[in-house]
mmCIF entry with sequence, helices, sheets and N, C-alpha, C, O atoms, coordinates in Angstrom:
data_MODEL
# 
_entry.id   MODEL 
# 
_entity.id                         1 
_entity.type                       polymer 
_entity.pdbx_number_of_molecules   1 
# 
_entity_poly.entity_id                      1 
_entity_poly.type                           'polypeptide(L)' 
_entity_poly.nstd_linkage                   no 
_entity_poly.nstd_monomer                   no 
_entity_poly.pdbx_seq_one_letter_code       
;(UNK)(UNK)(UNK)(UNK)(UNK)(UNK)(UNK)(UNK)(UNK)(UNK)(UNK)(UNK)(UNK)(UNK)(UNK)(UNK)
(UNK)(UNK)(UNK)(UNK)(UNK)(UNK)(UNK)(UNK)(UNK)(UNK)(UNK)(UNK)(UNK)(UNK)(UNK)(UNK)
(UNK)(UNK)(UNK)(UNK)(UNK)(UNK)(UNK)(UNK)(UNK)(UNK)(UNK)(UNK)(UNK)(UNK)(UNK)(UNK)
(UNK)(UNK)(UNK)
;
_entity_poly.pdbx_seq_one_letter_code_can   XXXXXXXXXXXXXXXXXXXXXXXXXXXXXXXXXXXXXXXXXXXXXXXXXXX 
_entity_poly.pdbx_strand_id                 A 
# 
loop_
_entity_poly_seq.entity_id 
_entity_poly_seq.num 
_entity_poly_seq.mon_id 
_entity_poly_seq.hetero 
1 1  UNK n 
1 2  UNK n 
1 3  UNK n 
1 4  UNK n 
1 5  UNK n 
1 6  UNK n 
1 7  UNK n 
1 8  UNK n 
1 9  UNK n 
1 10 UNK n 
1 11 UNK n 
1 12 UNK n 
1 13 UNK n 
1 14 UNK n 
1 15 UNK n 
1 16 UNK n 
1 17 UNK n 
1 18 UNK n 
1 19 UNK n 
1 20 UNK n 
1 21 UNK n 
1 22 UNK n 
1 23 UNK n 
1 24 UNK n 
1 25 UNK n 
1 26 UNK n 
1 27 UNK n 
1 28 UNK n 
1 29 UNK n 
1 30 UNK n 
1 31 UNK n 
1 32 UNK n 
1 33 UNK n 
1 34 UNK n 
1 35 UNK n 
1 36 UNK n 
1 37 UNK n 
1 38 UNK n 
1 39 UNK n 
1 40 UNK n 
1 41 UNK n 
1 42 UNK n 
1 43 UNK n 
1 44 UNK n 
1 45 UNK n 
1 46 UNK n 
1 47 UNK n 
1 48 UNK n 
1 49 UNK n 
1 50 UNK n 
1 51 UNK n 
# 
_struct_asym.id          A 
_struct_asym.entity_id   1 
# 
loop_
_struct_conf.conf_type_id 
_struct_conf.id 
_struct_conf.pdbx_PDB_helix_id 
_struct_conf.beg_label_comp_id 
_struct_conf.beg_label_asym_id 
_struct_conf.beg_label_seq_id 
_struct_conf.pdbx_beg_PDB_ins_code 
_struct_conf.end_label_comp_id 
_struct_conf.end_label_asym_id 
_struct_conf.end_label_seq_id 
_struct_conf.pdbx_end_PDB_ins_code 
_struct_conf.beg_auth_comp_id 
_struct_conf.beg_auth_asym_id 
_struct_conf.beg_auth_seq_id 
_struct_conf.end_auth_comp_id 
_struct_conf.end_auth_asym_id 
_struct_conf.end_auth_seq_id 
_struct_conf.pdbx_PDB_helix_class 
_struct_conf.details 
_struct_conf.pdbx_PDB_helix_length 
HELX_P HELX_P1 AA1 UNK A 5  ? UNK A 20 ? UNK A 5  UNK A 20 1 ? 16 
HELX_P HELX_P2 AA2 UNK A 24 ? UNK A 37 ? UNK A 24 UNK A 37 1 ? 14 
HELX_P HELX_P3 AA3 UNK A 43 ? UNK A 50 ? UNK A 43 UNK A 50 1 ? 8  
# 
_struct_conf_type.id          HELX_P 
_struct_conf_type.criteria    ? 
_struct_conf_type.reference   ? 
# 
loop_
_atom_site.group_PDB 
_atom_site.id 
_atom_site.type_symbol 
_atom_site.label_atom_id 
_atom_site.label_alt_id 
_atom_site.label_comp_id 
_atom_site.label_asym_id 
_atom_site.label_entity_id 
_atom_site.label_seq_id 
_atom_site.pdbx_PDB_ins_code 
_atom_site.Cartn_x 
_atom_site.Cartn_y 
_atom_site.Cartn_z 
_atom_site.occupancy 
_atom_site.B_iso_or_equiv 
_atom_site.pdbx_formal_charge 
_atom_site.auth_seq_id 
_atom_site.auth_comp_id 
_atom_site.auth_asym_id 
_atom_site.auth_atom_id 
_atom_site.pdbx_PDB_model_num 
ATOM 1   N N  . UNK A 1 1  ? -13.888 -56.069 -2.194  1.00 0.00 ? 1  UNK A N  1 
ATOM 2   C CA . UNK A 1 1  ? -12.744 -56.761 -1.641  1.00 0.00 ? 1  UNK A CA 1 
ATOM 3   C C  . UNK A 1 1  ? -11.709 -55.728 -1.213  1.00 0.00 ? 1  UNK A C  1 
ATOM 4   O O  . UNK A 1 1  ? -11.307 -54.872 -2.001  1.00 0.00 ? 1  UNK A O  1 
ATOM 5   N N  . UNK A 1 2  ? -11.289 -55.817 0.026   1.00 0.00 ? 2  UNK A N  1 
ATOM 6   C CA . UNK A 1 2  ? -10.303 -54.883 0.561   1.00 0.00 ? 2  UNK A CA 1 
ATOM 7   C C  . UNK A 1 2  ? -8.980  -55.604 0.728   1.00 0.00 ? 2  UNK A C  1 
ATOM 8   O O  . UNK A 1 2  ? -8.904  -56.644 1.381   1.00 0.00 ? 2  UNK A O  1 
ATOM 9   N N  . UNK A 1 3  ? -7.947  -55.046 0.136   1.00 0.00 ? 3  UNK A N  1 
ATOM 10  C CA . UNK A 1 3  ? -6.605  -55.622 0.204   1.00 0.00 ? 3  UNK A CA 1 
ATOM 11  C C  . UNK A 1 3  ? -5.718  -54.642 0.970   1.00 0.00 ? 3  UNK A C  1 
ATOM 12  O O  . UNK A 1 3  ? -5.707  -53.452 0.655   1.00 0.00 ? 3  UNK A O  1 
ATOM 13  N N  . UNK A 1 4  ? -4.972  -55.120 1.973   1.00 0.00 ? 4  UNK A N  1 
ATOM 14  C CA . UNK A 1 4  ? -4.068  -54.209 2.684   1.00 0.00 ? 4  UNK A CA 1 
ATOM 15  C C  . UNK A 1 4  ? -2.989  -53.657 1.743   1.00 0.00 ? 4  UNK A C  1 
ATOM 16  O O  . UNK A 1 4  ? -2.556  -54.328 0.806   1.00 0.00 ? 4  UNK A O  1 
ATOM 17  N N  . UNK A 1 5  ? -2.575  -52.431 2.016   1.00 0.00 ? 5  UNK A N  1 
ATOM 18  C CA . UNK A 1 5  ? -1.586  -51.778 1.170   1.00 0.00 ? 5  UNK A CA 1 
ATOM 19  C C  . UNK A 1 5  ? -0.282  -52.556 1.136   1.00 0.00 ? 5  UNK A C  1 
ATOM 20  O O  . UNK A 1 5  ? 0.338   -52.667 0.079   1.00 0.00 ? 5  UNK A O  1 
ATOM 21  N N  . UNK A 1 6  ? 0.146   -53.096 2.269   1.00 0.00 ? 6  UNK A N  1 
ATOM 22  C CA . UNK A 1 6  ? 1.415   -53.827 2.305   1.00 0.00 ? 6  UNK A CA 1 
ATOM 23  C C  . UNK A 1 6  ? 1.359   -55.069 1.416   1.00 0.00 ? 6  UNK A C  1 
ATOM 24  O O  . UNK A 1 6  ? 2.363   -55.444 0.812   1.00 0.00 ? 6  UNK A O  1 
ATOM 25  N N  . UNK A 1 7  ? 0.200   -55.702 1.335   1.00 0.00 ? 7  UNK A N  1 
ATOM 26  C CA . UNK A 1 7  ? 0.065   -56.890 0.493   1.00 0.00 ? 7  UNK A CA 1 
ATOM 27  C C  . UNK A 1 7  ? 0.096   -56.514 -0.995  1.00 0.00 ? 7  UNK A C  1 
ATOM 28  O O  . UNK A 1 7  ? 0.716   -57.205 -1.803  1.00 0.00 ? 7  UNK A O  1 
ATOM 29  N N  . UNK A 1 8  ? -0.565  -55.435 -1.336  1.00 0.00 ? 8  UNK A N  1 
ATOM 30  C CA . UNK A 1 8  ? -0.556  -54.977 -2.728  1.00 0.00 ? 8  UNK A CA 1 
ATOM 31  C C  . UNK A 1 8  ? 0.860   -54.580 -3.147  1.00 0.00 ? 8  UNK A C  1 
ATOM 32  O O  . UNK A 1 8  ? 1.294   -54.923 -4.247  1.00 0.00 ? 8  UNK A O  1 
ATOM 33  N N  . UNK A 1 9  ? 1.587   -53.859 -2.283  1.00 0.00 ? 9  UNK A N  1 
ATOM 34  C CA . UNK A 1 9  ? 2.953   -53.468 -2.597  1.00 0.00 ? 9  UNK A CA 1 
ATOM 35  C C  . UNK A 1 9  ? 3.878   -54.671 -2.694  1.00 0.00 ? 9  UNK A C  1 
ATOM 36  O O  . UNK A 1 9  ? 4.779   -54.697 -3.532  1.00 0.00 ? 9  UNK A O  1 
ATOM 37  N N  . UNK A 1 10 ? 3.662   -55.659 -1.850  1.00 0.00 ? 10 UNK A N  1 
ATOM 38  C CA . UNK A 1 10 ? 4.466   -56.869 -1.903  1.00 0.00 ? 10 UNK A CA 1 
ATOM 39  C C  . UNK A 1 10 ? 4.253   -57.611 -3.219  1.00 0.00 ? 10 UNK A C  1 
ATOM 40  O O  . UNK A 1 10 ? 5.211   -58.099 -3.818  1.00 0.00 ? 10 UNK A O  1 
ATOM 41  N N  . UNK A 1 11 ? 3.014   -57.697 -3.667  1.00 0.00 ? 11 UNK A N  1 
ATOM 42  C CA . UNK A 1 11 ? 2.717   -58.360 -4.946  1.00 0.00 ? 11 UNK A CA 1 
ATOM 43  C C  . UNK A 1 11 ? 3.355   -57.615 -6.113  1.00 0.00 ? 11 UNK A C  1 
ATOM 44  O O  . UNK A 1 11 ? 3.929   -58.237 -7.007  1.00 0.00 ? 11 UNK A O  1 
ATOM 45  N N  . UNK A 1 12 ? 3.261   -56.297 -6.111  1.00 0.00 ? 12 UNK A N  1 
ATOM 46  C CA . UNK A 1 12 ? 3.876   -55.498 -7.174  1.00 0.00 ? 12 UNK A CA 1 
ATOM 47  C C  . UNK A 1 12 ? 5.395   -55.654 -7.148  1.00 0.00 ? 12 UNK A C  1 
ATOM 48  O O  . UNK A 1 12 ? 6.028   -55.744 -8.200  1.00 0.00 ? 12 UNK A O  1 
ATOM 49  N N  . UNK A 1 13 ? 5.980   -55.685 -5.951  1.00 0.00 ? 13 UNK A N  1 
ATOM 50  C CA . UNK A 1 13 ? 7.434   -55.832 -5.840  1.00 0.00 ? 13 UNK A CA 1 
ATOM 51  C C  . UNK A 1 13 ? 7.891   -57.193 -6.351  1.00 0.00 ? 13 UNK A C  1 
ATOM 52  O O  . UNK A 1 13 ? 8.891   -57.280 -7.063  1.00 0.00 ? 13 UNK A O  1 
ATOM 53  N N  . UNK A 1 14 ? 7.172   -58.254 -5.998  1.00 0.00 ? 14 UNK A N  1 
ATOM 54  C CA . UNK A 1 14 ? 7.548   -59.595 -6.453  1.00 0.00 ? 14 UNK A CA 1 
ATOM 55  C C  . UNK A 1 14 ? 7.438   -59.692 -7.970  1.00 0.00 ? 14 UNK A C  1 
ATOM 56  O O  . UNK A 1 14 ? 8.322   -60.248 -8.622  1.00 0.00 ? 14 UNK A O  1 
ATOM 57  N N  . UNK A 1 15 ? 6.363   -59.157 -8.530  1.00 0.00 ? 15 UNK A N  1 
ATOM 58  C CA . UNK A 1 15 ? 6.211   -59.175 -9.989  1.00 0.00 ? 15 UNK A CA 1 
ATOM 59  C C  . UNK A 1 15 ? 7.291   -58.339 -10.677 1.00 0.00 ? 15 UNK A C  1 
ATOM 60  O O  . UNK A 1 15 ? 7.812   -58.729 -11.721 1.00 0.00 ? 15 UNK A O  1 
ATOM 61  N N  . UNK A 1 16 ? 7.621   -57.193 -10.090 1.00 0.00 ? 16 UNK A N  1 
ATOM 62  C CA . UNK A 1 16 ? 8.661   -56.351 -10.667 1.00 0.00 ? 16 UNK A CA 1 
ATOM 63  C C  . UNK A 1 16 ? 10.012  -57.027 -10.685 1.00 0.00 ? 16 UNK A C  1 
ATOM 64  O O  . UNK A 1 16 ? 10.746  -56.933 -11.669 1.00 0.00 ? 16 UNK A O  1 
ATOM 65  N N  . UNK A 1 17 ? 10.347  -57.712 -9.596  1.00 0.00 ? 17 UNK A N  1 
ATOM 66  C CA . UNK A 1 17 ? 11.634  -58.403 -9.537  1.00 0.00 ? 17 UNK A CA 1 
ATOM 67  C C  . UNK A 1 17 ? 11.657  -59.572 -10.517 1.00 0.00 ? 17 UNK A C  1 
ATOM 68  O O  . UNK A 1 17 ? 12.681  -59.824 -11.153 1.00 0.00 ? 17 UNK A O  1 
ATOM 69  N N  . UNK A 1 18 ? 10.544  -60.286 -10.645 1.00 0.00 ? 18 UNK A N  1 
ATOM 70  C CA . UNK A 1 18 ? 10.505  -61.426 -11.561 1.00 0.00 ? 18 UNK A CA 1 
ATOM 71  C C  . UNK A 1 18 ? 10.533  -60.993 -13.024 1.00 0.00 ? 18 UNK A C  1 
ATOM 72  O O  . UNK A 1 18 ? 11.181  -61.639 -13.847 1.00 0.00 ? 18 UNK A O  1 
ATOM 73  N N  . UNK A 1 19 ? 9.837   -59.908 -13.356 1.00 0.00 ? 19 UNK A N  1 
ATOM 74  C CA . UNK A 1 19 ? 9.737   -59.496 -14.756 1.00 0.00 ? 19 UNK A CA 1 
ATOM 75  C C  . UNK A 1 19 ? 10.912  -58.633 -15.211 1.00 0.00 ? 19 UNK A C  1 
ATOM 76  O O  . UNK A 1 19 ? 11.430  -58.827 -16.310 1.00 0.00 ? 19 UNK A O  1 
ATOM 77  N N  . UNK A 1 20 ? 11.332  -57.693 -14.387 1.00 0.00 ? 20 UNK A N  1 
ATOM 78  C CA . UNK A 1 20 ? 12.378  -56.755 -14.790 1.00 0.00 ? 20 UNK A CA 1 
ATOM 79  C C  . UNK A 1 20 ? 13.769  -57.291 -14.455 1.00 0.00 ? 20 UNK A C  1 
ATOM 80  O O  . UNK A 1 20 ? 14.739  -56.966 -15.140 1.00 0.00 ? 20 UNK A O  1 
ATOM 81  N N  . UNK A 1 21 ? 13.872  -58.099 -13.420 1.00 0.00 ? 21 UNK A N  1 
ATOM 82  C CA . UNK A 1 21 ? 15.123  -58.701 -12.964 1.00 0.00 ? 21 UNK A CA 1 
ATOM 83  C C  . UNK A 1 21 ? 16.227  -57.680 -12.684 1.00 0.00 ? 21 UNK A C  1 
ATOM 84  O O  . UNK A 1 21 ? 17.301  -57.743 -13.281 1.00 0.00 ? 21 UNK A O  1 
ATOM 85  N N  . UNK A 1 22 ? 15.955  -56.722 -11.759 1.00 0.00 ? 22 UNK A N  1 
ATOM 86  C CA . UNK A 1 22 ? 17.032  -55.795 -11.398 1.00 0.00 ? 22 UNK A CA 1 
ATOM 87  C C  . UNK A 1 22 ? 18.054  -56.520 -10.521 1.00 0.00 ? 22 UNK A C  1 
ATOM 88  O O  . UNK A 1 22 ? 17.726  -57.531 -9.899  1.00 0.00 ? 22 UNK A O  1 
ATOM 89  N N  . UNK A 1 23 ? 19.272  -56.020 -10.466 1.00 0.00 ? 23 UNK A N  1 
ATOM 90  C CA . UNK A 1 23 ? 20.257  -56.644 -9.579  1.00 0.00 ? 23 UNK A CA 1 
ATOM 91  C C  . UNK A 1 23 ? 19.834  -56.479 -8.118  1.00 0.00 ? 23 UNK A C  1 
ATOM 92  O O  . UNK A 1 23 ? 19.216  -55.481 -7.748  1.00 0.00 ? 23 UNK A O  1 
ATOM 93  N N  . UNK A 1 24 ? 20.174  -57.464 -7.306  1.00 0.00 ? 24 UNK A N  1 
ATOM 94  C CA . UNK A 1 24 ? 19.737  -57.436 -5.904  1.00 0.00 ? 24 UNK A CA 1 
ATOM 95  C C  . UNK A 1 24 ? 20.353  -56.280 -5.140  1.00 0.00 ? 24 UNK A C  1 
ATOM 96  O O  . UNK A 1 24 ? 19.745  -55.773 -4.198  1.00 0.00 ? 24 UNK A O  1 
ATOM 97  N N  . UNK A 1 25 ? 21.560  -55.848 -5.530  1.00 0.00 ? 25 UNK A N  1 
ATOM 98  C CA . UNK A 1 25 ? 22.166  -54.726 -4.822  1.00 0.00 ? 25 UNK A CA 1 
ATOM 99  C C  . UNK A 1 25 ? 21.365  -53.450 -5.065  1.00 0.00 ? 25 UNK A C  1 
ATOM 100 O O  . UNK A 1 25 ? 21.285  -52.594 -4.183  1.00 0.00 ? 25 UNK A O  1 
ATOM 101 N N  . UNK A 1 26 ? 20.769  -53.315 -6.252  1.00 0.00 ? 26 UNK A N  1 
ATOM 102 C CA . UNK A 1 26 ? 19.944  -52.144 -6.539  1.00 0.00 ? 26 UNK A CA 1 
ATOM 103 C C  . UNK A 1 26 ? 18.670  -52.157 -5.702  1.00 0.00 ? 26 UNK A C  1 
ATOM 104 O O  . UNK A 1 26 ? 18.240  -51.119 -5.199  1.00 0.00 ? 26 UNK A O  1 
ATOM 105 N N  . UNK A 1 27 ? 18.072  -53.327 -5.556  1.00 0.00 ? 27 UNK A N  1 
ATOM 106 C CA . UNK A 1 27 ? 16.885  -53.455 -4.709  1.00 0.00 ? 27 UNK A CA 1 
ATOM 107 C C  . UNK A 1 27 ? 17.230  -53.081 -3.268  1.00 0.00 ? 27 UNK A C  1 
ATOM 108 O O  . UNK A 1 27 ? 16.475  -52.362 -2.615  1.00 0.00 ? 27 UNK A O  1 
ATOM 109 N N  . UNK A 1 28 ? 18.365  -53.567 -2.775  1.00 0.00 ? 28 UNK A N  1 
ATOM 110 C CA . UNK A 1 28 ? 18.786  -53.271 -1.400  1.00 0.00 ? 28 UNK A CA 1 
ATOM 111 C C  . UNK A 1 28 ? 19.069  -51.783 -1.219  1.00 0.00 ? 28 UNK A C  1 
ATOM 112 O O  . UNK A 1 28 ? 18.700  -51.207 -0.195  1.00 0.00 ? 28 UNK A O  1 
ATOM 113 N N  . UNK A 1 29 ? 19.713  -51.156 -2.193  1.00 0.00 ? 29 UNK A N  1 
ATOM 114 C CA . UNK A 1 29 ? 20.011  -49.718 -2.104  1.00 0.00 ? 29 UNK A CA 1 
ATOM 115 C C  . UNK A 1 29 ? 18.732  -48.898 -2.093  1.00 0.00 ? 29 UNK A C  1 
ATOM 116 O O  . UNK A 1 29 ? 18.617  -47.938 -1.331  1.00 0.00 ? 29 UNK A O  1 
ATOM 117 N N  . UNK A 1 30 ? 17.772  -49.267 -2.932  1.00 0.00 ? 30 UNK A N  1 
ATOM 118 C CA . UNK A 1 30 ? 16.496  -48.531 -2.966  1.00 0.00 ? 30 UNK A CA 1 
ATOM 119 C C  . UNK A 1 30 ? 15.723  -48.684 -1.665  1.00 0.00 ? 30 UNK A C  1 
ATOM 120 O O  . UNK A 1 30 ? 15.147  -47.717 -1.169  1.00 0.00 ? 30 UNK A O  1 
ATOM 121 N N  . UNK A 1 31 ? 15.706  -49.899 -1.106  1.00 0.00 ? 31 UNK A N  1 
ATOM 122 C CA . UNK A 1 31 ? 15.014  -50.103 0.166   1.00 0.00 ? 31 UNK A CA 1 
ATOM 123 C C  . UNK A 1 31 ? 15.690  -49.346 1.303   1.00 0.00 ? 31 UNK A C  1 
ATOM 124 O O  . UNK A 1 31 ? 15.018  -48.709 2.115   1.00 0.00 ? 31 UNK A O  1 
ATOM 125 N N  . UNK A 1 32 ? 17.018  -49.413 1.362   1.00 0.00 ? 32 UNK A N  1 
ATOM 126 C CA . UNK A 1 32 ? 17.746  -48.704 2.408   1.00 0.00 ? 32 UNK A CA 1 
ATOM 127 C C  . UNK A 1 32 ? 17.601  -47.201 2.245   1.00 0.00 ? 32 UNK A C  1 
ATOM 128 O O  . UNK A 1 32 ? 17.428  -46.481 3.229   1.00 0.00 ? 32 UNK A O  1 
ATOM 129 N N  . UNK A 1 33 ? 17.669  -46.723 1.002   1.00 0.00 ? 33 UNK A N  1 
ATOM 130 C CA . UNK A 1 33 ? 17.494  -45.292 0.765   1.00 0.00 ? 33 UNK A CA 1 
ATOM 131 C C  . UNK A 1 33 ? 16.114  -44.796 1.164   1.00 0.00 ? 33 UNK A C  1 
ATOM 132 O O  . UNK A 1 33 ? 15.986  -43.721 1.750   1.00 0.00 ? 33 UNK A O  1 
ATOM 133 N N  . UNK A 1 34 ? 15.087  -45.567 0.851   1.00 0.00 ? 34 UNK A N  1 
ATOM 134 C CA . UNK A 1 34 ? 13.731  -45.191 1.264   1.00 0.00 ? 34 UNK A CA 1 
ATOM 135 C C  . UNK A 1 34 ? 13.572  -45.185 2.766   1.00 0.00 ? 34 UNK A C  1 
ATOM 136 O O  . UNK A 1 34 ? 12.899  -44.320 3.326   1.00 0.00 ? 34 UNK A O  1 
ATOM 137 N N  . UNK A 1 35 ? 14.196  -46.157 3.421   1.00 0.00 ? 35 UNK A N  1 
ATOM 138 C CA . UNK A 1 35 ? 14.129  -46.222 4.886   1.00 0.00 ? 35 UNK A CA 1 
ATOM 139 C C  . UNK A 1 35 ? 14.830  -45.017 5.501   1.00 0.00 ? 35 UNK A C  1 
ATOM 140 O O  . UNK A 1 35 ? 14.328  -44.426 6.458   1.00 0.00 ? 35 UNK A O  1 
ATOM 141 N N  . UNK A 1 36 ? 15.973  -44.654 4.962   1.00 0.00 ? 36 UNK A N  1 
ATOM 142 C CA . UNK A 1 36 ? 16.717  -43.510 5.500   1.00 0.00 ? 36 UNK A CA 1 
ATOM 143 C C  . UNK A 1 36 ? 16.022  -42.189 5.202   1.00 0.00 ? 36 UNK A C  1 
ATOM 144 O O  . UNK A 1 36 ? 16.108  -41.260 6.004   1.00 0.00 ? 36 UNK A O  1 
ATOM 145 N N  . UNK A 1 37 ? 15.335  -42.084 4.068   1.00 0.00 ? 37 UNK A N  1 
ATOM 146 C CA . UNK A 1 37 ? 14.620  -40.848 3.748   1.00 0.00 ? 37 UNK A CA 1 
ATOM 147 C C  . UNK A 1 37 ? 13.439  -40.595 4.671   1.00 0.00 ? 37 UNK A C  1 
ATOM 148 O O  . UNK A 1 37 ? 13.073  -39.443 4.905   1.00 0.00 ? 37 UNK A O  1 
ATOM 149 N N  . UNK A 1 38 ? 12.840  -41.654 5.197   1.00 0.00 ? 38 UNK A N  1 
ATOM 150 C CA . UNK A 1 38 ? 11.680  -41.462 6.070   1.00 0.00 ? 38 UNK A CA 1 
ATOM 151 C C  . UNK A 1 38 ? 12.062  -40.810 7.388   1.00 0.00 ? 38 UNK A C  1 
ATOM 152 O O  . UNK A 1 38 ? 11.207  -40.241 8.066   1.00 0.00 ? 38 UNK A O  1 
ATOM 153 N N  . UNK A 1 39 ? 13.333  -40.885 7.758   1.00 0.00 ? 39 UNK A N  1 
ATOM 154 C CA . UNK A 1 39 ? 13.783  -40.303 9.025   1.00 0.00 ? 39 UNK A CA 1 
ATOM 155 C C  . UNK A 1 39 ? 14.632  -39.055 8.792   1.00 0.00 ? 39 UNK A C  1 
ATOM 156 O O  . UNK A 1 39 ? 15.343  -38.621 9.698   1.00 0.00 ? 39 UNK A O  1 
ATOM 157 N N  . UNK A 1 40 ? 14.571  -38.476 7.601   1.00 0.00 ? 40 UNK A N  1 
ATOM 158 C CA . UNK A 1 40 ? 15.409  -37.319 7.298   1.00 0.00 ? 40 UNK A CA 1 
ATOM 159 C C  . UNK A 1 40 ? 14.592  -36.036 7.361   1.00 0.00 ? 40 UNK A C  1 
ATOM 160 O O  . UNK A 1 40 ? 13.394  -36.049 7.644   1.00 0.00 ? 40 UNK A O  1 
ATOM 161 N N  . UNK A 1 41 ? 15.269  -34.939 7.090   1.00 0.00 ? 41 UNK A N  1 
ATOM 162 C CA . UNK A 1 41 ? 14.580  -33.643 7.060   1.00 0.00 ? 41 UNK A CA 1 
ATOM 163 C C  . UNK A 1 41 ? 13.672  -33.512 5.847   1.00 0.00 ? 41 UNK A C  1 
ATOM 164 O O  . UNK A 1 41 ? 12.781  -32.662 5.827   1.00 0.00 ? 41 UNK A O  1 
ATOM 165 N N  . UNK A 1 42 ? 13.890  -34.347 4.834   1.00 0.00 ? 42 UNK A N  1 
ATOM 166 C CA . UNK A 1 42 ? 13.073  -34.291 3.623   1.00 0.00 ? 42 UNK A CA 1 
ATOM 167 C C  . UNK A 1 42 ? 11.747  -35.014 3.756   1.00 0.00 ? 42 UNK A C  1 
ATOM 168 O O  . UNK A 1 42 ? 10.900  -34.913 2.869   1.00 0.00 ? 42 UNK A O  1 
ATOM 169 N N  . UNK A 1 43 ? 11.551  -35.733 4.833   1.00 0.00 ? 43 UNK A N  1 
ATOM 170 C CA . UNK A 1 43 ? 10.333  -36.539 4.991   1.00 0.00 ? 43 UNK A CA 1 
ATOM 171 C C  . UNK A 1 43 ? 9.053   -35.689 4.903   1.00 0.00 ? 43 UNK A C  1 
ATOM 172 O O  . UNK A 1 43 ? 8.123   -36.095 4.206   1.00 0.00 ? 43 UNK A O  1 
ATOM 173 N N  . UNK A 1 44 ? 8.959   -34.536 5.572   1.00 0.00 ? 44 UNK A N  1 
ATOM 174 C CA . UNK A 1 44 ? 7.716   -33.743 5.426   1.00 0.00 ? 44 UNK A CA 1 
ATOM 175 C C  . UNK A 1 44 ? 7.485   -33.248 4.001   1.00 0.00 ? 44 UNK A C  1 
ATOM 176 O O  . UNK A 1 44 ? 6.342   -33.155 3.552   1.00 0.00 ? 44 UNK A O  1 
ATOM 177 N N  . UNK A 1 45 ? 8.568   -32.931 3.289   1.00 0.00 ? 45 UNK A N  1 
ATOM 178 C CA . UNK A 1 45 ? 8.430   -32.455 1.910   1.00 0.00 ? 45 UNK A CA 1 
ATOM 179 C C  . UNK A 1 45 ? 7.930   -33.591 1.015   1.00 0.00 ? 45 UNK A C  1 
ATOM 180 O O  . UNK A 1 45 ? 7.040   -33.393 0.188   1.00 0.00 ? 45 UNK A O  1 
ATOM 181 N N  . UNK A 1 46 ? 8.502   -34.764 1.185   1.00 0.00 ? 46 UNK A N  1 
ATOM 182 C CA . UNK A 1 46 ? 8.081   -35.917 0.390   1.00 0.00 ? 46 UNK A CA 1 
ATOM 183 C C  . UNK A 1 46 ? 6.639   -36.282 0.719   1.00 0.00 ? 46 UNK A C  1 
ATOM 184 O O  . UNK A 1 46 ? 5.862   -36.621 -0.173  1.00 0.00 ? 46 UNK A O  1 
ATOM 185 N N  . UNK A 1 47 ? 6.281   -36.212 2.004   1.00 0.00 ? 47 UNK A N  1 
ATOM 186 C CA . UNK A 1 47 ? 4.918   -36.544 2.425   1.00 0.00 ? 47 UNK A CA 1 
ATOM 187 C C  . UNK A 1 47 ? 3.915   -35.577 1.801   1.00 0.00 ? 47 UNK A C  1 
ATOM 188 O O  . UNK A 1 47 ? 2.839   -35.992 1.370   1.00 0.00 ? 47 UNK A O  1 
ATOM 189 N N  . UNK A 1 48 ? 4.254   -34.311 1.753   1.00 0.00 ? 48 UNK A N  1 
ATOM 190 C CA . UNK A 1 48 ? 3.317   -33.344 1.160   1.00 0.00 ? 48 UNK A CA 1 
ATOM 191 C C  . UNK A 1 48 ? 3.215   -33.538 -0.353  1.00 0.00 ? 48 UNK A C  1 
ATOM 192 O O  . UNK A 1 48 ? 2.154   -33.296 -0.927  1.00 0.00 ? 48 UNK A O  1 
ATOM 193 N N  . UNK A 1 49 ? 4.291   -33.969 -1.007  1.00 0.00 ? 49 UNK A N  1 
ATOM 194 C CA . UNK A 1 49 ? 4.234   -34.224 -2.449  1.00 0.00 ? 49 UNK A CA 1 
ATOM 195 C C  . UNK A 1 49 ? 3.405   -35.456 -2.772  1.00 0.00 ? 49 UNK A C  1 
ATOM 196 O O  . UNK A 1 49 ? 2.720   -35.506 -3.794  1.00 0.00 ? 49 UNK A O  1 
ATOM 197 N N  . UNK A 1 50 ? 3.473   -36.444 -1.898  1.00 0.00 ? 50 UNK A N  1 
ATOM 198 C CA . UNK A 1 50 ? 2.745   -37.691 -2.145  1.00 0.00 ? 50 UNK A CA 1 
ATOM 199 C C  . UNK A 1 50 ? 1.256   -37.483 -1.932  1.00 0.00 ? 50 UNK A C  1 
ATOM 200 O O  . UNK A 1 50 ? 0.438   -38.038 -2.664  1.00 0.00 ? 50 UNK A O  1 
ATOM 201 N N  . UNK A 1 51 ? 0.906   -36.695 -0.945  1.00 0.00 ? 51 UNK A N  1 
ATOM 202 C CA . UNK A 1 51 ? -0.511  -36.455 -0.648  1.00 0.00 ? 51 UNK A CA 1 
ATOM 203 C C  . UNK A 1 51 ? -1.019  -35.426 -1.577  1.00 0.00 ? 51 UNK A C  1 
ATOM 204 O O  . UNK A 1 51 ? -2.194  -35.062 -1.512  1.00 0.00 ? 51 UNK A O  1 
# 
């Protein structure tokens, strides 16, 4: 069974929000921060660390 990565991440995110119950502003800050990091000078460094 092959599951797309976006679907797996969505399931983990929904479970995390339901179980841990972080404040919504923290979720928004983390999403915005991740989005901004992908377009920064640190993106190649982060990409090499992840791979």
